[in-house]
C-alpha positions, 0 to 999 in steps of 0.5 A: 478502504474507504476514500476521504472527502478530500480526494482519492486518499485512504483513510488510515488503516489499522492492523487487527490484534492478529496482524500486530502479533504476527508482526512482532513475532516476525520481528523477534524471528528475524532479530538475531542474537536479540539486539533489539533491532533489525539490521539491513538483512534482517529487515529484508528477511522480515519483508519476505516473511511478511510479503512474499518478496525480497525488497530492492536495494532501492526500497531497502535503502529508503526503509533504512534511511526512514529510521533514527540515524543513530541506531544500528537498525530498524527498531520494533516500533519503526518496524511496526510503523514501516509494515503498517504503511506497507500494508496500508499501501498494499491494500489501497493498491488492491482496492484501485485495481479492484475498481478499475477491474470492475469498469474495464468491461472488456479486460483490455487493461484500460479504459476506453471512453465507453467504459469511463462514461459507463463508470461515472454513469454508475457512481455519479449519474448526475455529473454532466457528460461534458466533465466526464469527457474532460476528465477522461481527456486529461487522464 
């Protein structure tokens, strides 16, 4: 995942053909009675199959409220969009965790000023120490 020049937002991630095929297969497997949509419970099963966890009530509510209110569930098109966004978010979080871990040299689970300064010296060696200290104090 790469960051845009505007800040820490990931570029749009595109699913591979095999990912797309898998998502369609999961949708079809969870679409009981071939209704053409996933009910709330069907959707939860699909999330378990793809991501390995049962979504919370809050997450399921959020997903169901984001779909067309004139339908009885999540269509294939909506499902593919939701899954792509979840996968993109998952990859972004994993990358952030990986980057953080690389700079957390003592494995504290947080960065001390020394870790922070060394990290910035690696990625932005010309950045003044005063700026690095200001950023550290902000966060």
